[in-house]
A tleap script that builds the chain and sets N, CA, C and O, in Angstrom:
source leaprc.protein.ff14SB
mol = sequence {
  NMET VAL THR ASP ASN PRO ALA GLU ASN ARG
  THR ASP VAL PHE ILE PRO GLY VAL TRP LEU
  ILE SER PRO VAL VAL MET THR SER TYR THR
  ALA ARG PRO TRP GLU PHE VAL ARG VAL ASN
  ALA HIE ASP PRO VAL THR ILE ARG LEU PRO
  PRO ALA ALA SER SER ALA GLY THR GLU VAL
  VAL ILE ARG GLU ILE ALA GLY GLU GLU GLU
  ALA ILE GLU ILE LEU ALA SER THR GLY GLN
  GLN ILE ALA ARG ASN GLY TYR PRO SER GLY
  THR ILE ARG LEU LEU CYS ASP GLY ALA THR
  TRP LEU VAL CLEU
}
set mol.1.N position { 19.641 -4.108 -225.987 }
set mol.1.CA position { 20.652 -3.989 -225.630 }
set mol.1.C position { 21.849 -5.083 -226.316 }
set mol.1.O position { 21.612 -6.269 -226.543 }
set mol.2.N position { 22.964 -4.507 -226.542 }
set mol.2.CA position { 23.998 -5.694 -227.374 }
set mol.2.C position { 25.282 -5.788 -226.085 }
set mol.2.O position { 25.560 -4.826 -225.369 }
set mol.3.N position { 25.856 -6.946 -226.003 }
set mol.3.CA position { 26.659 -7.129 -224.930 }
set mol.3.C position { 27.944 -7.754 -225.798 }
set mol.3.O position { 27.870 -7.929 -227.015 }
set mol.4.N position { 28.904 -8.007 -225.160 }
set mol.4.CA position { 29.974 -8.755 -225.840 }
set mol.4.C position { 30.319 -9.885 -224.745 }
set mol.4.O position { 30.614 -9.516 -223.608 }
set mol.5.N position { 30.290 -11.094 -225.030 }
set mol.5.CA position { 30.756 -12.136 -224.257 }
set mol.5.C position { 31.986 -12.550 -224.734 }
set mol.5.O position { 31.697 -13.142 -225.774 }
set mol.6.N position { 33.291 -12.596 -224.582 }
set mol.6.CA position { 34.188 -13.153 -225.259 }
set mol.6.C position { 34.562 -14.340 -224.374 }
set mol.6.O position { 35.537 -14.976 -224.774 }
set mol.7.N position { 33.976 -14.767 -223.247 }
set mol.7.CA position { 34.192 -15.793 -222.460 }
set mol.7.C position { 33.603 -17.072 -223.262 }
set mol.7.O position { 34.064 -18.204 -223.110 }
set mol.8.N position { 32.721 -16.816 -223.980 }
set mol.8.CA position { 32.054 -17.574 -224.237 }
set mol.8.C position { 31.658 -17.726 -226.024 }
set mol.8.O position { 30.822 -18.449 -226.567 }
set mol.9.N position { 32.685 -16.677 -226.653 }
set mol.9.CA position { 32.858 -16.322 -228.014 }
set mol.9.C position { 31.583 -16.085 -228.570 }
set mol.9.O position { 31.182 -16.785 -229.499 }
set mol.10.N position { 30.867 -15.118 -228.070 }
set mol.10.CA position { 29.723 -14.873 -228.591 }
set mol.10.C position { 29.339 -13.038 -228.245 }
set mol.10.O position { 30.085 -12.350 -227.548 }
set mol.11.N position { 28.101 -12.526 -228.869 }
set mol.11.CA position { 27.833 -11.593 -228.759 }
set mol.11.C position { 26.335 -11.527 -228.509 }
set mol.11.O position { 25.628 -12.153 -229.299 }
set mol.12.N position { 25.685 -10.781 -227.405 }
set mol.12.CA position { 24.555 -11.284 -226.971 }
set mol.12.C position { 23.668 -9.924 -227.084 }
set mol.12.O position { 24.039 -8.814 -226.703 }
set mol.13.N position { 22.277 -10.276 -227.757 }
set mol.13.CA position { 21.442 -9.241 -228.430 }
set mol.13.C position { 20.048 -9.400 -227.532 }
set mol.13.O position { 19.378 -10.410 -227.747 }
set mol.14.N position { 19.717 -8.721 -226.821 }
set mol.14.CA position { 18.491 -9.095 -226.090 }
set mol.14.C position { 17.257 -7.829 -226.284 }
set mol.14.O position { 17.381 -6.669 -225.890 }
set mol.15.N position { 16.327 -8.282 -226.841 }
set mol.15.CA position { 15.173 -7.296 -227.050 }
set mol.15.C position { 14.086 -7.957 -225.662 }
set mol.15.O position { 13.637 -9.102 -225.615 }
set mol.16.N position { 13.918 -7.115 -224.877 }
set mol.16.CA position { 12.689 -7.371 -223.961 }
set mol.16.C position { 11.520 -8.045 -224.480 }
set mol.16.O position { 10.950 -7.680 -225.508 }
set mol.17.N position { 11.111 -9.164 -223.675 }
set mol.17.CA position { 9.636 -9.922 -224.266 }
set mol.17.C position { 10.003 -11.004 -225.567 }
set mol.17.O position { 9.129 -11.619 -226.177 }
set mol.18.N position { 11.431 -11.099 -225.848 }
set mol.18.CA position { 11.698 -11.847 -226.817 }
set mol.18.C position { 12.820 -12.916 -226.805 }
set mol.18.O position { 13.935 -12.595 -226.396 }
set mol.19.N position { 12.604 -13.989 -227.176 }
set mol.19.CA position { 13.670 -15.265 -226.410 }
set mol.19.C position { 14.799 -14.724 -227.143 }
set mol.19.O position { 14.667 -14.042 -228.159 }
set mol.20.N position { 16.226 -15.124 -226.468 }
set mol.20.CA position { 17.269 -14.851 -226.683 }
set mol.20.C position { 17.516 -16.491 -227.699 }
set mol.20.O position { 16.921 -17.525 -227.393 }
set mol.21.N position { 18.326 -16.412 -228.687 }
set mol.21.CA position { 18.992 -17.859 -229.462 }
set mol.21.C position { 20.179 -17.725 -229.372 }
set mol.21.O position { 20.816 -16.685 -229.542 }
set mol.22.N position { 20.590 -18.818 -229.085 }
set mol.22.CA position { 21.968 -19.394 -228.377 }
set mol.22.C position { 22.534 -19.768 -229.773 }
set mol.22.O position { 21.819 -20.143 -230.702 }
set mol.23.N position { 24.052 -19.618 -229.846 }
set mol.23.CA position { 24.619 -20.547 -230.518 }
set mol.23.C position { 24.601 -21.920 -230.711 }
set mol.23.O position { 24.267 -22.583 -229.728 }
set mol.24.N position { 24.885 -22.536 -231.771 }
set mol.24.CA position { 24.840 -23.983 -231.704 }
set mol.24.C position { 25.775 -24.732 -230.563 }
set mol.24.O position { 26.929 -25.083 -230.812 }
set mol.25.N position { 25.239 -24.903 -229.485 }
set mol.25.CA position { 26.410 -25.536 -228.105 }
set mol.25.C position { 26.449 -27.080 -228.684 }
set mol.25.O position { 25.601 -27.820 -229.182 }
set mol.26.N position { 27.920 -27.207 -228.359 }
set mol.26.CA position { 28.535 -28.486 -228.522 }
set mol.26.C position { 29.742 -28.757 -227.435 }
set mol.26.O position { 30.438 -29.756 -227.613 }
set mol.27.N position { 29.985 -27.976 -226.419 }
set mol.27.CA position { 30.278 -28.281 -225.222 }
set mol.27.C position { 29.746 -27.787 -224.114 }
set mol.27.O position { 28.561 -27.499 -224.278 }
set mol.28.N position { 30.241 -27.529 -222.819 }
set mol.28.CA position { 29.614 -26.701 -221.792 }
set mol.28.C position { 28.980 -25.450 -222.142 }
set mol.28.O position { 29.334 -24.704 -223.055 }
set mol.29.N position { 27.978 -25.272 -221.316 }
set mol.29.CA position { 27.421 -23.758 -221.831 }
set mol.29.C position { 26.481 -23.149 -220.708 }
set mol.29.O position { 25.712 -23.984 -220.231 }
set mol.30.N position { 26.404 -22.159 -220.304 }
set mol.30.CA position { 25.763 -21.380 -219.458 }
set mol.30.C position { 24.452 -20.605 -220.157 }
set mol.30.O position { 24.441 -19.762 -221.054 }
set mol.31.N position { 23.392 -21.190 -219.435 }
set mol.31.CA position { 21.964 -20.775 -220.291 }
set mol.31.C position { 21.371 -19.307 -219.608 }
set mol.31.O position { 21.563 -19.160 -218.401 }
set mol.32.N position { 20.823 -18.478 -220.184 }
set mol.32.CA position { 20.240 -17.369 -219.746 }
set mol.32.C position { 18.593 -17.420 -219.461 }
set mol.32.O position { 17.910 -18.361 -219.865 }
set mol.33.N position { 18.165 -16.544 -218.883 }
set mol.33.CA position { 16.532 -16.638 -218.642 }
set mol.33.C position { 16.330 -16.390 -219.985 }
set mol.33.O position { 17.176 -15.842 -220.692 }
set mol.34.N position { 15.004 -16.853 -220.459 }
set mol.34.CA position { 14.579 -16.583 -221.794 }
set mol.34.C position { 15.312 -17.029 -222.944 }
set mol.34.O position { 15.254 -16.464 -224.036 }
set mol.35.N position { 16.067 -18.140 -222.668 }
set mol.35.CA position { 16.974 -18.655 -223.932 }
set mol.35.C position { 16.501 -19.778 -224.596 }
set mol.35.O position { 16.008 -20.711 -223.962 }
set mol.36.N position { 16.610 -19.790 -225.945 }
set mol.36.CA position { 16.494 -21.118 -226.523 }
set mol.36.C position { 17.551 -21.586 -227.065 }
set mol.36.O position { 17.814 -21.163 -228.191 }
set mol.37.N position { 18.573 -22.702 -226.366 }
set mol.37.CA position { 19.226 -23.548 -226.655 }
set mol.37.C position { 19.531 -24.353 -227.445 }
set mol.37.O position { 19.064 -25.435 -227.086 }
set mol.38.N position { 20.153 -24.449 -228.487 }
set mol.38.CA position { 20.245 -25.461 -229.577 }
set mol.38.C position { 21.705 -25.801 -229.159 }
set mol.38.O position { 22.588 -25.038 -228.769 }
set mol.39.N position { 21.731 -27.462 -229.387 }
set mol.39.CA position { 22.625 -28.173 -228.830 }
set mol.39.C position { 22.911 -29.158 -229.781 }
set mol.39.O position { 21.991 -29.784 -230.307 }
set mol.40.N position { 24.297 -29.404 -230.111 }
set mol.40.CA position { 24.660 -30.519 -231.079 }
set mol.40.C position { 25.340 -31.631 -229.963 }
set mol.40.O position { 26.263 -31.313 -229.213 }
set mol.41.N position { 24.785 -32.838 -229.988 }
set mol.41.CA position { 25.157 -33.608 -228.856 }
set mol.41.C position { 25.799 -34.718 -229.301 }
set mol.41.O position { 25.410 -35.844 -228.993 }
set mol.42.N position { 26.745 -34.519 -229.996 }
set mol.42.CA position { 27.480 -35.989 -230.594 }
set mol.42.C position { 28.637 -36.096 -229.857 }
set mol.42.O position { 29.497 -36.884 -230.253 }
set mol.43.N position { 28.824 -35.434 -228.833 }
set mol.43.CA position { 29.690 -35.356 -227.802 }
set mol.43.C position { 28.943 -35.157 -226.534 }
set mol.43.O position { 27.783 -34.804 -226.746 }
set mol.44.N position { 29.241 -35.272 -225.336 }
set mol.44.CA position { 28.458 -34.956 -223.953 }
set mol.44.C position { 28.664 -33.575 -224.023 }
set mol.44.O position { 29.759 -33.085 -224.297 }
set mol.45.N position { 27.519 -32.842 -223.753 }
set mol.45.CA position { 27.269 -31.668 -223.206 }
set mol.45.C position { 26.458 -31.274 -222.135 }
set mol.45.O position { 25.332 -31.679 -221.845 }
set mol.46.N position { 27.317 -30.249 -221.456 }
set mol.46.CA position { 26.630 -29.689 -220.053 }
set mol.46.C position { 25.975 -28.504 -220.310 }
set mol.46.O position { 26.522 -27.615 -220.964 }
set mol.47.N position { 24.893 -28.400 -219.879 }
set mol.47.CA position { 23.971 -26.799 -219.895 }
set mol.47.C position { 23.625 -26.358 -218.505 }
set mol.47.O position { 23.004 -27.156 -217.803 }
set mol.48.N position { 23.946 -25.203 -218.028 }
set mol.48.CA position { 23.992 -25.160 -216.649 }
set mol.48.C position { 23.021 -24.007 -216.693 }
set mol.48.O position { 22.988 -23.245 -217.659 }
set mol.49.N position { 22.213 -23.877 -215.622 }
set mol.49.CA position { 20.905 -23.245 -215.964 }
set mol.49.C position { 21.478 -21.890 -214.869 }
set mol.49.O position { 22.464 -21.892 -214.133 }
set mol.50.N position { 20.482 -20.827 -215.090 }
set mol.50.CA position { 20.909 -19.486 -214.528 }
set mol.50.C position { 20.398 -19.796 -212.885 }
set mol.50.O position { 19.599 -20.718 -212.724 }
set mol.51.N position { 20.794 -19.141 -211.883 }
set mol.51.CA position { 20.340 -18.914 -210.502 }
set mol.51.C position { 18.730 -18.997 -210.278 }
set mol.51.O position { 18.040 -18.032 -210.605 }
set mol.52.N position { 18.298 -19.854 -209.866 }
set mol.52.CA position { 16.713 -19.915 -209.437 }
set mol.52.C position { 16.327 -18.645 -209.166 }
set mol.52.O position { 15.509 -17.980 -209.802 }
set mol.53.N position { 17.221 -18.180 -207.763 }
set mol.53.CA position { 16.739 -16.980 -207.170 }
set mol.53.C position { 16.539 -15.758 -207.864 }
set mol.53.O position { 15.646 -14.980 -207.527 }
set mol.54.N position { 17.329 -15.531 -208.834 }
set mol.54.CA position { 16.952 -14.452 -209.559 }
set mol.54.C position { 16.451 -14.694 -210.927 }
set mol.54.O position { 16.533 -13.765 -211.731 }
set mol.55.N position { 15.801 -16.135 -211.396 }
set mol.55.CA position { 15.236 -16.300 -212.557 }
set mol.55.C position { 13.567 -16.607 -212.355 }
set mol.55.O position { 12.991 -17.188 -213.275 }
set mol.56.N position { 12.905 -16.265 -211.306 }
set mol.56.CA position { 11.778 -16.729 -211.115 }
set mol.56.C position { 10.783 -16.178 -212.251 }
set mol.56.O position { 10.926 -15.036 -212.687 }
set mol.57.N position { 9.896 -16.927 -212.656 }
set mol.57.CA position { 8.891 -16.601 -213.781 }
set mol.57.C position { 9.599 -16.561 -215.027 }
set mol.57.O position { 9.123 -15.728 -215.797 }
set mol.58.N position { 10.709 -17.276 -215.527 }
set mol.58.CA position { 11.361 -17.312 -216.753 }
set mol.58.C position { 11.362 -18.905 -216.931 }
set mol.58.O position { 10.967 -19.809 -216.195 }
set mol.59.N position { 11.946 -18.896 -218.165 }
set mol.59.CA position { 11.823 -20.101 -219.008 }
set mol.59.C position { 13.188 -20.249 -219.615 }
set mol.59.O position { 13.840 -19.207 -219.550 }
set mol.60.N position { 13.835 -21.324 -220.222 }
set mol.60.CA position { 14.813 -21.774 -220.484 }
set mol.60.C position { 14.474 -23.022 -221.385 }
set mol.60.O position { 14.152 -24.047 -220.785 }
set mol.61.N position { 14.508 -23.043 -222.645 }
set mol.61.CA position { 14.231 -24.284 -223.548 }
set mol.61.C position { 15.419 -25.050 -224.298 }
set mol.61.O position { 16.008 -24.443 -225.193 }
set mol.62.N position { 15.706 -26.042 -224.051 }
set mol.62.CA position { 17.028 -26.637 -224.791 }
set mol.62.C position { 16.604 -27.701 -225.966 }
set mol.62.O position { 16.148 -28.796 -225.636 }
set mol.63.N position { 16.735 -27.420 -227.068 }
set mol.63.CA position { 16.584 -28.323 -228.216 }
set mol.63.C position { 17.699 -29.197 -228.731 }
set mol.63.O position { 18.766 -28.646 -229.004 }
set mol.64.N position { 17.606 -30.135 -228.848 }
set mol.64.CA position { 18.724 -30.989 -229.511 }
set mol.64.C position { 18.529 -30.827 -230.949 }
set mol.64.O position { 17.467 -31.217 -231.435 }
set mol.65.N position { 19.571 -30.211 -231.812 }
set mol.65.CA position { 19.464 -30.540 -233.413 }
set mol.65.C position { 20.237 -31.492 -233.919 }
set mol.65.O position { 20.079 -31.763 -235.110 }
set mol.66.N position { 21.089 -32.106 -233.259 }
set mol.66.CA position { 21.752 -33.465 -233.557 }
set mol.66.C position { 22.537 -33.831 -232.481 }
set mol.66.O position { 22.791 -33.177 -231.470 }
set mol.67.N position { 22.992 -35.234 -232.878 }
set mol.67.CA position { 23.808 -35.916 -231.634 }
set mol.67.C position { 22.642 -37.035 -231.052 }
set mol.67.O position { 21.655 -37.543 -231.586 }
set mol.68.N position { 23.235 -37.158 -229.730 }
set mol.68.CA position { 22.206 -38.224 -228.680 }
set mol.68.C position { 21.942 -37.484 -227.472 }
set mol.68.O position { 22.727 -36.900 -226.724 }
set mol.69.N position { 20.401 -37.647 -227.409 }
set mol.69.CA position { 19.847 -36.893 -226.244 }
set mol.69.C position { 20.718 -37.222 -225.104 }
set mol.69.O position { 21.177 -36.309 -224.417 }
set mol.70.N position { 21.012 -38.604 -224.820 }
set mol.70.CA position { 21.297 -38.955 -223.414 }
set mol.70.C position { 22.957 -38.286 -223.373 }
set mol.70.O position { 23.685 -38.616 -222.436 }
set mol.71.N position { 23.353 -37.560 -224.201 }
set mol.71.CA position { 24.643 -37.002 -223.955 }
set mol.71.C position { 24.547 -35.430 -223.535 }
set mol.71.O position { 25.525 -34.696 -223.392 }
set mol.72.N position { 23.225 -35.064 -223.369 }
set mol.72.CA position { 23.094 -33.361 -222.725 }
set mol.72.C position { 22.816 -33.863 -221.066 }
set mol.72.O position { 21.968 -34.690 -220.728 }
set mol.73.N position { 23.538 -33.307 -220.366 }
set mol.73.CA position { 23.515 -32.830 -219.096 }
set mol.73.C position { 22.891 -31.554 -218.457 }
set mol.73.O position { 23.436 -30.487 -218.736 }
set mol.74.N position { 22.109 -31.547 -217.859 }
set mol.74.CA position { 21.528 -30.235 -217.207 }
set mol.74.C position { 21.947 -30.182 -215.899 }
set mol.74.O position { 21.958 -31.240 -215.270 }
set mol.75.N position { 22.364 -28.957 -215.253 }
set mol.75.CA position { 22.887 -28.609 -213.884 }
set mol.75.C position { 22.201 -27.438 -213.635 }
set mol.75.O position { 22.122 -26.537 -214.469 }
set mol.76.N position { 21.546 -27.382 -212.206 }
set mol.76.CA position { 21.099 -26.255 -211.763 }
set mol.76.C position { 22.322 -25.649 -210.806 }
set mol.76.O position { 23.316 -26.350 -210.614 }
set mol.77.N position { 22.213 -24.300 -210.201 }
set mol.77.CA position { 23.261 -23.780 -209.431 }
set mol.77.C position { 23.311 -24.551 -208.050 }
set mol.77.O position { 22.287 -25.103 -207.648 }
set mol.78.N position { 24.662 -24.607 -207.201 }
set mol.78.CA position { 24.664 -25.636 -206.241 }
set mol.78.C position { 23.604 -25.205 -205.189 }
set mol.78.O position { 23.492 -24.032 -204.832 }
set mol.79.N position { 22.908 -26.116 -204.759 }
set mol.79.CA position { 21.941 -26.207 -203.634 }
set mol.79.C position { 20.468 -25.940 -204.425 }
set mol.79.O position { 19.430 -25.746 -203.792 }
set mol.80.N position { 20.526 -25.959 -205.796 }
set mol.80.CA position { 19.282 -25.971 -206.256 }
set mol.80.C position { 18.878 -27.274 -207.115 }
set mol.80.O position { 19.604 -28.237 -207.362 }
set mol.81.N position { 17.837 -27.114 -207.423 }
set mol.81.CA position { 17.084 -29.068 -208.145 }
set mol.81.C position { 16.578 -28.412 -209.373 }
set mol.81.O position { 16.161 -27.287 -209.648 }
set mol.82.N position { 16.731 -29.323 -209.896 }
set mol.82.CA position { 15.825 -29.819 -211.468 }
set mol.82.C position { 14.295 -30.597 -210.801 }
set mol.82.O position { 14.390 -31.617 -210.119 }
set mol.83.N position { 13.356 -30.158 -211.014 }
set mol.83.CA position { 12.366 -31.091 -210.532 }
set mol.83.C position { 11.513 -32.245 -211.242 }
set mol.83.O position { 10.306 -32.459 -211.120 }
set mol.84.N position { 12.546 -33.000 -212.091 }
set mol.84.CA position { 12.018 -34.001 -213.052 }
set mol.84.C position { 13.499 -34.758 -213.321 }
set mol.84.O position { 14.439 -34.054 -213.692 }
set mol.85.N position { 13.669 -36.042 -213.149 }
set mol.85.CA position { 14.555 -36.425 -213.679 }
set mol.85.C position { 14.524 -37.722 -214.834 }
set mol.85.O position { 14.071 -38.849 -214.636 }
set mol.86.N position { 15.006 -37.316 -215.801 }
set mol.86.CA position { 14.636 -37.569 -217.334 }
set mol.86.C position { 14.102 -36.570 -217.862 }
set mol.86.O position { 13.666 -35.662 -217.155 }
set mol.87.N position { 14.027 -36.536 -219.226 }
set mol.87.CA position { 13.489 -35.460 -219.984 }
set mol.87.C position { 13.158 -36.076 -221.415 }
set mol.87.O position { 13.816 -36.949 -221.981 }
set mol.88.N position { 12.008 -35.450 -221.888 }
set mol.88.CA position { 11.401 -35.901 -223.072 }
set mol.88.C position { 12.591 -35.795 -224.441 }
set mol.88.O position { 13.696 -35.264 -224.547 }
set mol.89.N position { 11.893 -36.431 -225.183 }
set mol.89.CA position { 13.075 -36.727 -226.446 }
set mol.89.C position { 13.064 -35.015 -227.162 }
set mol.89.O position { 12.122 -34.223 -227.204 }
set mol.90.N position { 14.397 -34.862 -227.639 }
set mol.90.CA position { 14.289 -33.743 -228.487 }
set mol.90.C position { 14.456 -32.367 -227.897 }
set mol.90.O position { 15.443 -31.664 -228.114 }
set mol.91.N position { 13.344 -31.994 -227.073 }
set mol.91.CA position { 12.768 -30.608 -226.742 }
set mol.91.C position { 12.836 -30.722 -225.208 }
set mol.91.O position { 12.158 -31.627 -224.722 }
set mol.92.N position { 13.733 -29.744 -224.151 }
set mol.92.CA position { 13.356 -29.633 -223.024 }
set mol.92.C position { 13.114 -28.151 -222.667 }
set mol.92.O position { 13.792 -27.174 -222.986 }
set mol.93.N position { 11.860 -28.224 -221.848 }
set mol.93.CA position { 11.252 -26.932 -221.744 }
set mol.93.C position { 11.438 -26.506 -220.118 }
set mol.93.O position { 10.882 -27.277 -219.337 }
set mol.94.N position { 11.999 -25.617 -219.657 }
set mol.94.CA position { 12.198 -25.568 -218.101 }
set mol.94.C position { 11.589 -24.500 -217.730 }
set mol.94.O position { 11.604 -23.586 -218.555 }
set mol.95.N position { 10.984 -24.290 -216.621 }
set mol.95.CA position { 10.267 -23.248 -215.893 }
set mol.95.C position { 10.576 -22.808 -214.207 }
set mol.95.O position { 10.012 -23.364 -213.265 }
set mol.96.N position { 11.505 -21.789 -214.080 }
set mol.96.CA position { 11.824 -21.346 -212.809 }
set mol.96.C position { 10.657 -20.677 -211.903 }
set mol.96.O position { 9.970 -19.754 -212.342 }
set mol.97.N position { 10.479 -21.246 -210.531 }
set mol.97.CA position { 9.500 -20.942 -209.747 }
set mol.97.C position { 10.239 -19.822 -208.713 }
set mol.97.O position { 9.622 -19.092 -207.938 }
set mol.98.N position { 11.482 -19.854 -208.859 }
set mol.98.CA position { 12.375 -18.906 -207.954 }
set mol.98.C position { 13.110 -19.823 -206.961 }
set mol.98.O position { 13.985 -19.387 -206.213 }
set mol.99.N position { 12.796 -20.862 -206.978 }
set mol.99.CA position { 13.741 -22.017 -206.088 }
set mol.99.C position { 14.099 -23.081 -206.648 }
set mol.99.O position { 15.059 -23.701 -206.190 }
set mol.100.N position { 13.313 -23.601 -207.925 }
set mol.100.CA position { 13.307 -24.979 -208.241 }
set mol.100.C position { 13.298 -24.692 -209.861 }
set mol.100.O position { 12.546 -23.781 -210.205 }
set mol.101.N position { 13.873 -25.207 -210.666 }
set mol.101.CA position { 13.418 -25.163 -212.308 }
set mol.101.C position { 12.686 -26.276 -212.198 }
set mol.101.O position { 12.951 -27.088 -211.311 }
set mol.102.N position { 11.485 -26.514 -213.232 }
set mol.102.CA position { 10.718 -27.423 -213.371 }
set mol.102.C position { 10.659 -27.941 -214.523 }
set mol.102.O position { 10.572 -27.045 -215.362 }
set mol.103.N position { 10.665 -29.336 -215.145 }
set mol.103.CA position { 10.654 -29.543 -216.462 }
set mol.103.C position { 9.102 -29.464 -216.582 }
set mol.103.O position { 8.278 -29.661 -215.688 }
set mol.104.N position { 8.883 -29.124 -217.919 }
set mol.104.CA position { 7.384 -28.861 -218.345 }
set mol.104.C position { 7.187 -30.007 -219.387 }
set mol.104.O position { 6.107 -30.139 -219.963 }
savepdb mol mol.pdb
quit
């Protein structure tokens, strides 16, 4: 399936069972289930996670490809949580249980 997303200046290609690859993110960005998000964090970057209720059993991986790790902020939807404070260096892997995003 191919969809156009002019709001984020991208075209999405989704093949079931295959990870999506984001463009290189340098500002705020909303991740999708099963997405590998590449971040250039020379300036602060905010990554918003998809709603947990509709993402049970899915993962999102965030990989810093340039910049400073502490410049990456990850936000869950209102009323939802990320189950760990602080992230491993370089790569952040998150799994959704339907209520919370868990850092693996």
